[in-house]
Rosetta silent file (secondary structure, phi, psi, omega in degrees, C-alpha in Angstrom):
SEQUENCE: MSDPAPTLATRTLPNPLTGEVLVVDVSTPAGLAELRDWLGDLKRQIDATLADVDADLCAHLDRENARSAGYGQWHVETQPALETVWDVPALGLALEGLVAAGALTRAAAEAALERQPPPAPKPRARELGKLLGHSNPAVVDAIDACRRAQPRARRRVTVSRTANQPRLQGP
SCORE:     score description
SCORE:     0.000 S_00000001
   1 L     0.000  -15.952 -179.584   19.822   19.987   20.905 S_00000001
   2 L   -91.650  141.822  175.567   18.907   20.279   24.608 S_00000001
   3 L  -141.074  125.228 -174.101   19.395   23.436   26.631 S_00000001
   4 L   -68.937  -18.414 -176.284   18.194   23.569   30.235 S_00000001
   5 L  -117.774   94.961  179.235   17.170   27.260   30.134 S_00000001
   6 L   -64.038  145.357  176.915   14.569   28.080   27.444 S_00000001
   7 L  -124.394 -174.877  177.693   14.569   31.665   26.119 S_00000001
   8 L   -65.099  -22.853 -178.339   12.341   33.584   23.721 S_00000001
   9 L   -90.509    4.285 -178.936   14.419   32.143   20.863 S_00000001
  10 E  -121.387  165.589  179.514   13.786   28.554   21.950 S_00000001
  11 E  -141.987  143.386  178.062   10.823   26.254   22.025 S_00000001
  12 E   -98.918  134.417  178.886   10.184   23.119   24.048 S_00000001
  13 E  -134.218  145.424  175.916    9.017   19.994   22.235 S_00000001
  14 E   -80.615  140.188  171.580    8.479   16.468   23.512 S_00000001
  15 L   -69.972  122.567 -175.140   10.712   13.736   22.082 S_00000001
  16 L   -63.410  -21.319 -179.212    8.111   11.480   20.419 S_00000001
  17 L   -91.310  -39.609 -172.667    9.913    8.311   21.540 S_00000001
  18 L  -108.129  -20.655 -174.978   10.932    9.089   25.107 S_00000001
  19 L    84.546   -7.521  178.271    8.712   11.982   26.178 S_00000001
  20 L   -58.100  140.374  178.881   11.858   13.863   27.185 S_00000001
  21 E   -82.290  124.909  177.705   11.464   17.629   26.823 S_00000001
  22 E  -104.418  136.365  175.002   13.731   19.033   24.115 S_00000001
  23 E  -104.572  118.962 -171.182   14.645   22.703   24.027 S_00000001
  24 E  -119.137  135.688  176.146   15.110   23.746   20.408 S_00000001
  25 E   -77.095  113.187  179.194   16.535   26.982   18.966 S_00000001
  26 L  -113.690   13.158 -176.820   13.872   28.302   16.586 S_00000001
  27 L   -79.986  -17.260 -177.730   15.237   31.837   16.285 S_00000001
  28 L  -129.770  155.854  174.011   17.226   31.115   13.141 S_00000001
  29 H   -59.387  -32.118  178.548   16.695   29.168    9.963 S_00000001
  30 H   -64.182  -40.935  178.143   19.750   27.087   10.942 S_00000001
  31 H   -64.868  -42.572  177.438   18.058   26.059   14.194 S_00000001
  32 H   -65.607  -38.891  178.716   14.867   25.145   12.362 S_00000001
  33 H   -64.261  -40.019  177.997   16.891   23.237    9.738 S_00000001
  34 H   -62.393  -44.089  178.213   18.654   21.275   12.492 S_00000001
  35 H   -62.052  -44.744 -179.837   15.292   20.389   14.043 S_00000001
  36 H   -62.529  -41.517  178.521   13.897   19.376   10.641 S_00000001
  37 H   -63.335  -45.273 -179.969   16.940   17.219    9.924 S_00000001
  38 H   -62.397  -45.850  179.544   16.684   15.478   13.300 S_00000001
  39 H   -65.046  -37.592  176.952   12.957   14.827   12.878 S_00000001
  40 H   -62.271  -43.364  177.067   13.524   13.532    9.316 S_00000001
  41 H   -61.659  -43.519  179.439   16.154   11.072   10.586 S_00000001
  42 H   -61.682  -42.918  179.205   13.796    9.933   13.339 S_00000001
  43 H   -63.743  -42.014  177.933   10.984    9.424   10.827 S_00000001
  44 H   -62.650  -38.774  177.896   13.235    7.364    8.517 S_00000001
  45 H   -65.013  -42.941  178.969   14.267    5.170   11.463 S_00000001
  46 H   -64.494  -44.114  179.560   10.630    4.631   12.449 S_00000001
  47 H   -61.623  -39.830  178.959    9.656    3.854    8.827 S_00000001
  48 H   -65.538  -40.508  178.838   12.475    1.299    8.526 S_00000001
  49 H   -66.997  -41.497  177.171   11.376   -0.389   11.752 S_00000001
  50 H   -60.832  -40.782  178.558    7.737   -0.426   10.587 S_00000001
  51 H   -61.338  -41.020  178.004    8.792   -2.065    7.305 S_00000001
  52 H   -64.994  -43.176  179.067   10.581   -4.811    9.269 S_00000001
  53 H   -64.547  -43.082  178.152    7.547   -5.351   11.525 S_00000001
  54 H   -59.966  -42.889  179.461    5.223   -5.435    8.491 S_00000001
  55 H   -62.390  -39.958  178.502    7.443   -8.047    6.802 S_00000001
  56 H   -66.724  -41.887  177.896    7.341  -10.209    9.955 S_00000001
  57 H   -64.054  -41.372  177.271    3.531   -9.906   10.215 S_00000001
  58 H   -61.143  -40.969  179.537    3.200  -10.826    6.515 S_00000001
  59 H   -62.613  -40.818  177.178    5.426  -13.863    7.094 S_00000001
  60 H   -62.377  -47.348 -179.576    3.174  -15.024    9.971 S_00000001
  61 H   -63.760  -39.770  179.436    0.045  -14.608    7.846 S_00000001
  62 H   -62.596  -40.603  178.505    1.695  -16.363    4.882 S_00000001
  63 H   -64.155  -28.947  177.631    2.582  -19.368    7.059 S_00000001
  64 L   -88.132   -1.503 -175.865   -1.084  -19.515    8.077 S_00000001
  65 L    52.657   48.685 -176.930   -2.113  -19.082    4.416 S_00000001
  66 L  -134.318  154.947  173.729   -4.287  -16.156    5.491 S_00000001
  67 L  -102.710  -11.000  176.411   -4.665  -12.491    4.551 S_00000001
  68 E  -152.181  153.492  179.631   -6.066  -11.563    7.967 S_00000001
  69 E  -163.592  161.088  174.312   -5.993  -12.937   11.491 S_00000001
  70 E  -103.699  133.585  176.849   -6.561  -12.029   15.101 S_00000001
  71 E  -128.601  101.346 -177.419   -3.620  -11.999   17.498 S_00000001
  72 L    62.025 -124.031 -179.093   -4.720  -11.272   21.048 S_00000001
  73 L   -89.542   11.710 -174.489   -6.392   -7.859   21.012 S_00000001
  74 E  -117.651  142.087  172.682   -5.192   -7.108   17.468 S_00000001
  75 E  -112.208  125.956 -176.419   -6.654   -7.735   14.020 S_00000001
  76 E  -119.459  133.431  176.004   -4.029   -7.799   11.247 S_00000001
  77 E  -130.103  149.079  175.759   -4.692   -7.674    7.479 S_00000001
  78 E  -145.556  172.783  177.604   -2.321   -7.635    4.524 S_00000001
  79 L   -88.605  160.913  173.117   -2.278   -7.825    0.745 S_00000001
  80 L   -61.977  155.572 -179.328   -1.424  -10.947   -1.235 S_00000001
  81 L   -68.167  -28.961 -179.046    2.269  -11.435   -1.960 S_00000001
  82 E  -109.775  147.065  174.218    1.638  -11.304   -5.716 S_00000001
  83 E  -120.329  151.135  179.150   -0.165   -8.657   -7.718 S_00000001
  84 E   -85.788  130.280  177.339   -1.715   -9.025  -11.167 S_00000001
  85 E  -117.960  128.613 -177.420   -0.088   -6.980  -13.901 S_00000001
  86 E  -101.610  137.377  171.182   -1.930   -6.597  -17.207 S_00000001
  87 L   -84.440   93.338 -171.316   -0.320   -6.212  -20.628 S_00000001
  88 H   -61.584  -44.869  178.146   -2.707   -3.435  -21.659 S_00000001
  89 H   -60.358  -43.845  178.759   -1.854   -3.321  -25.394 S_00000001
  90 H   -65.452  -37.144  178.665   -2.245   -7.114  -25.682 S_00000001
  91 H   -64.077  -43.148  177.749   -5.450   -6.944  -23.642 S_00000001
  92 H   -60.241  -43.332  178.121   -6.878   -4.290  -25.984 S_00000001
  93 H   -65.364  -41.012  179.733   -6.069   -6.450  -29.006 S_00000001
  94 H   -63.871  -43.047  178.746   -7.541   -9.543  -27.333 S_00000001
  95 H   -63.724  -42.468  177.514  -10.759   -7.702  -26.478 S_00000001
  96 H   -61.326  -41.479  178.706  -11.040   -6.370  -30.050 S_00000001
  97 H   -64.148  -38.353  179.336  -10.515   -9.896  -31.385 S_00000001
  98 H   -69.779  -34.580  175.689  -13.227  -11.271  -29.102 S_00000001
  99 H   -67.356  -45.118 -179.456  -15.654   -8.551  -30.247 S_00000001
 100 H   -62.282  -34.386 -179.748  -14.810   -9.278  -33.896 S_00000001
 101 L   -81.616   -4.511  179.960  -15.368  -13.003  -33.309 S_00000001
 102 L    80.417    9.475 -179.588  -18.759  -12.291  -31.705 S_00000001
 103 L   -80.478  -24.153  178.368  -17.674  -13.747  -28.337 S_00000001
 104 L  -135.174  151.842  172.761  -18.130  -10.375  -26.544 S_00000001
 105 L   -81.084  160.942  176.888  -20.244   -7.301  -27.089 S_00000001
 106 H   -59.414  -40.979 -178.966  -18.544   -3.947  -27.656 S_00000001
 107 H   -62.763  -40.431  179.097  -19.939   -2.747  -24.295 S_00000001
 108 H   -65.618  -40.368  179.307  -18.418   -5.712  -22.436 S_00000001
 109 H   -67.133  -42.197 -179.671  -15.024   -5.080  -24.028 S_00000001
 110 H   -67.979  -30.890  178.893  -15.148   -1.352  -23.290 S_00000001
 111 H   -67.033  -25.038 -177.191  -16.132   -2.028  -19.667 S_00000001
 112 H   -76.769  -19.284  179.480  -12.917   -4.005  -19.160 S_00000001
 113 E  -126.557  122.434  177.832  -10.686   -1.000  -19.911 S_00000001
 114 E   -82.015  126.522 -179.987  -11.183    2.414  -18.349 S_00000001
 115 L   -66.557  131.567 -179.697  -10.396    5.179  -20.820 S_00000001
 116 L  -132.250  159.208  170.543   -7.450    7.265  -19.639 S_00000001
 117 L   -62.202  157.909 -178.480   -5.402   10.040  -21.145 S_00000001
 118 L   -50.340  145.968   27.044   -2.387    8.678  -23.050 S_00000001
 119 L   -94.538  -26.679 -173.354   -0.349    6.504  -22.816 S_00000001
 120 L  -153.445  158.126  173.729   -2.867    3.689  -22.158 S_00000001
 121 L   -68.424  164.612 -179.371   -6.248    2.766  -20.714 S_00000001
 122 E  -105.129  129.279  178.514   -6.432    1.357  -17.195 S_00000001
 123 E   -65.036  140.003  175.695   -7.560   -2.263  -16.669 S_00000001
 124 L  -101.199  106.550 -173.581  -10.707   -2.663  -14.558 S_00000001
 125 H   -56.584  -41.162 -178.145  -10.023   -5.609  -12.258 S_00000001
 126 H   -62.853  -47.094 -178.984  -13.693   -6.332  -11.530 S_00000001
 127 H   -66.996  -39.343  179.379  -14.683   -6.543  -15.199 S_00000001
 128 H   -68.108  -35.580  175.131  -11.590   -8.566  -16.081 S_00000001
 129 H   -62.008  -38.919  176.934  -12.336  -10.946  -13.209 S_00000001
 130 H   -65.628  -39.745  179.091  -15.806  -11.489  -14.657 S_00000001
 131 H   -67.078  -32.172  177.471  -14.295  -12.179  -18.081 S_00000001
 132 H   -69.351  -16.470  175.787  -11.904  -14.720  -16.515 S_00000001
 133 L  -104.871   16.431 -177.014  -15.021  -16.553  -15.299 S_00000001
 134 L   -63.628  153.049 -179.822  -16.767  -16.357  -18.693 S_00000001
 135 L   -74.284  -21.948 -179.832  -18.609  -19.432  -20.007 S_00000001
 136 L   -89.650  115.049 -179.214  -16.706  -19.320  -23.322 S_00000001
 137 H   -59.306  -28.235  178.621  -13.220  -20.863  -22.859 S_00000001
 138 H   -65.443  -37.761  177.673  -11.871  -18.767  -25.754 S_00000001
 139 H   -65.548  -47.790 -179.553  -12.721  -15.593  -23.818 S_00000001
 140 H   -59.253  -47.272 -178.592  -11.059  -16.927  -20.663 S_00000001
 141 H   -63.260  -43.132 -178.410   -7.926  -18.013  -22.539 S_00000001
 142 H   -65.000  -41.438 -179.513   -7.597  -14.722  -24.441 S_00000001
 143 H   -73.199  -42.615 -178.837   -7.958  -12.606  -21.302 S_00000001
 144 H   -61.597  -31.919 -179.277   -5.778  -14.890  -19.158 S_00000001
 145 L   -68.372  -13.779 -176.678   -2.933  -14.640  -21.698 S_00000001
 146 L   -97.727    7.440 -178.758   -2.736  -10.885  -21.036 S_00000001
 147 E  -126.570  157.543  173.466   -1.919  -11.091  -17.346 S_00000001
 148 E  -148.784  158.502  178.266    0.985  -12.154  -15.188 S_00000001
 149 E  -103.177  140.535  175.131    1.700  -12.200  -11.480 S_00000001
 150 E  -139.009  150.900  179.822    4.651  -10.395   -9.963 S_00000001
 151 E   -64.987  143.236  174.761    5.772   -9.970   -6.355 S_00000001
 152 L   -73.784  142.930  177.565    4.733   -6.757   -4.616 S_00000001
 153 L   -65.496  -42.814  177.215    7.604   -4.464   -3.699 S_00000001
 154 L  -149.470  133.480 -178.735    6.000   -3.863   -0.281 S_00000001
 155 L   -93.223  132.481  177.031    2.779   -5.243    1.099 S_00000001
 156 L   -71.135  135.659  178.069    0.407   -2.912    2.920 S_00000001
 157 E  -123.795  133.688  176.688   -0.369   -4.082    6.453 S_00000001
 158 E  -118.340  128.125  177.926   -3.285   -2.835    8.547 S_00000001
 159 E  -120.446  126.520  177.874   -3.359   -3.390   12.288 S_00000001
 160 E  -133.136  152.318  179.321   -6.445   -2.482   14.287 S_00000001
 161 E   -80.308  137.528  175.763   -7.472   -2.972   17.872 S_00000001
 162 L   -69.872  165.884 -173.390  -10.382   -5.310   18.482 S_00000001
 163 L   -54.047  139.902  172.874  -13.483   -3.795   20.086 S_00000001
 164 L    60.538   31.908  177.052  -13.201   -2.244   23.548 S_00000001
 165 L  -102.409  135.296  178.985   -9.444   -2.665   23.947 S_00000001
 166 L   -69.394  153.640 -179.070   -7.484    0.111   25.685 S_00000001
 167 L   -74.891  135.052  178.399   -4.771    1.936   23.746 S_00000001
 168 L   -72.169  135.392 -177.118   -1.214    0.743   24.342 S_00000001
 169 L   -99.787    0.311  179.718    0.999    3.486   25.839 S_00000001
 170 L   174.100  176.538 -179.044    4.410    2.105   24.905 S_00000001
 171 L   -66.326    0.000    0.000    6.307   -1.030   23.912 S_00000001
């Protein structure tokens, strides 16, 4: 992909990893396709490495039983390993049953499910969390029976620099 003598049909671009100047043929669709393919491969390699680093950071936080921590000049946050999944049809039936039994008002039941176009309403985590802390054990049991925990496919990790830290220029 490198050519020491740029022409009107070429363009110079920095290699994002090394800073090396690349001379790329942009005069033809084939040259642009080659550049796009190379950049796509590079992006996939970077994404795979980031996924490995994220998994290692999550493992450190999990051993500390924490969702966030400071490491030197860095603040790291991640999601819990498990996510709550709601059985929406069962939840709708449970809410209707609680309204019919007089344990919940219609407004409280409707607040727990956000109306969506078909196929199903969307559970509102905040409202359902309040119902899981309800004073009536029948409400708690009925709502709790409609949820399960499952492992996340990939946990989001956020890394930020603590205040007044200079930006790192390389590994």
